[in-house]
C-alpha positions in Angstrom: 193.0 -106.5 -87.6 190.5 -103.5 -87.4 188.8 -103.0 -84.3 184.7 -102.2 -84.4 183.5 -99.3 -83.4 182.6 -99.3 -79.6 179.1 -98.8 -80.1 178.3 -101.3 -82.1 178.1 -105.1 -81.0 178.3 -108.6 -82.9 174.6 -110.4 -82.6 175.8 -113.8 -81.2 173.9 -115.6 -83.5 173.6 -114.3 -87.0 177.7 -112.5 -86.4 175.5 -109.0 -88.1 177.2 -105.3 -86.5 174.0 -103.6 -84.9 173.8 -100.7 -82.8 174.2 -101.7 -79.1 170.9 -101.8 -77.3 169.6 -99.2 -75.0 169.3 -99.8 -71.3 166.3 -100.6 -70.2 164.2 -97.7 -68.4 161.5 -99.3 -66.2 158.4 -96.5 -65.7 158.4 -95.4 -62.4 154.7 -95.4 -60.2 153.8 -92.2 -58.3 150.5 -93.6 -57.5 150.1 -95.7 -54.6 146.7 -97.3 -55.9 148.9 -99.0 -58.9 148.8 -102.6 -59.1 152.0 -102.3 -61.6 153.6 -100.3 -58.9 152.3 -102.3 -55.8 153.9 -105.6 -56.9 157.6 -103.8 -57.7 157.3 -102.4 -54.1 156.3 -105.7 -52.7 158.8 -108.0 -54.5 161.8 -105.8 -52.7 163.1 -104.6 -55.9 163.3 -101.4 -55.9 164.5 -98.2 -55.0 164.0 -94.5 -54.7 166.0 -92.7 -57.1 167.3 -89.1 -58.2 168.5 -88.5 -61.6 171.3 -86.4 -62.0 171.2 -86.2 -66.2 168.7 -86.5 -68.3 169.8 -89.6 -69.9 168.7 -90.8 -66.2 164.8 -89.9 -66.4 162.6 -92.5 -66.2 159.1 -92.5 -68.0 155.8 -92.4 -66.0 154.0 -95.3 -65.5 150.6 -95.0 -67.7 148.7 -96.8 -65.5 149.4 -94.0 -62.5 148.6 -91.4 -65.4 144.9 -92.8 -65.7 144.7 -93.3 -62.1 145.7 -89.6 -61.0 143.1 -88.5 -64.1 140.3 -90.3 -62.3 141.0 -89.0 -59.3 140.6 -85.2 -60.2 
């Protein structure tokens, strides 16, 4: 029996080999007026993070970007 490569997984329904899914990278919020950021913070399911590698970085929230542009 041949062991499949570690970077692939079997889809549970189709049985097709596919690349392993990428980890979810939730956007970070840096504008206090952002409604999505306020929702995340009020949920209690958030924390400050300091990435140590490029792979740990997260995209910036598009709403925060737009709010920061409006503020200038």
